[in-house]
N, C-alpha and C positions, 0 to 999 in steps of 0.2 A: 504494500500500500504506500510505502514511502513516507517521507517527512511531510509532504504537502497534504497527503490524504489524512494522516494522523492529526496534523494541525487544523485542517478544515473540519474534521469530525469533532474535535474537541471544541472548536469555536462554535459550531452549531449546537452542540450539547450544552455548552456553558451559557449560551443565550437562553436556553430553556431553564437554566438554573437561576439566573440572576436578572432577567429582564424585569423592568418595573413599569414599562409603558405598553399599552396595547393589551395583548392577551394575558399578560402577567407571567409569573414563573413559579417555580417550586417555592422560592422564598416568599412570594406574595400569596401563596396558598393555591395556585393553579397547577395541580399535579398533571393535568392533561397536556400542558404545553411541553413538558419534557418528553412525553410520549410522541407528540407531533414532531419534535426536533429529532428524536431517535429514528422515527420512521423516515424522515427526510434523509438522514445520514445513510440508512440502509438502502433506500431507493437510489440515491446518488451512487453509492458503491456498486449496487447491482447493475445499474445502467453503464457505468464505466467498465465493469467487467465484461458485460455482454458485447459492447461496442469494440473493446480491445480484442476480445476473442474472435469476433467476426473479421475484423481487419487483419489480424495476424493469420487467420486461416486463409483468407483470400490471398494475401501476400505469399504465404507458404506454397499454395497451389499454383500460383502464377510464376513467381520468380525465385521462390525459395528464401528461407530465412537464414540458412547456414551455408558456409563454404565447405568444400570437401576437407576431410582430415589431412590429405596430402598438402592442400593449399595452406592450411593452418600451420602445419609443421614447417613448411618452407618459409612462411611469413607472408602476410598479405601485401606489404609494401612491394616486395620482390615479385610475387606471383601476379598481382593485379595491376601494378603500376610500372613494373620493370625497373624499379630503383630501390635502393636500400636507404631506409631512414636513418639508421645508426649503425656504424661499423664497430660493434662491440666484440 
């Protein structure tokens, strides 16, 4: 999920904890708002997963997502570009 997903999820949930305007929050006695925020986090995560899965599947079927093991061993700079990035 990465740092941005965790931070975004926490921000959405924290809004349901401490909001004082509008629907209120857990602090102001509106337990339902934290549920709404949690549902939005789950829906966003589910949407991101499905879209990423579909895009990755399409890319894998059309052009592939990986290079061959041989290309990886030789090095991608040398194999794909015909040059060496570092002479170590």
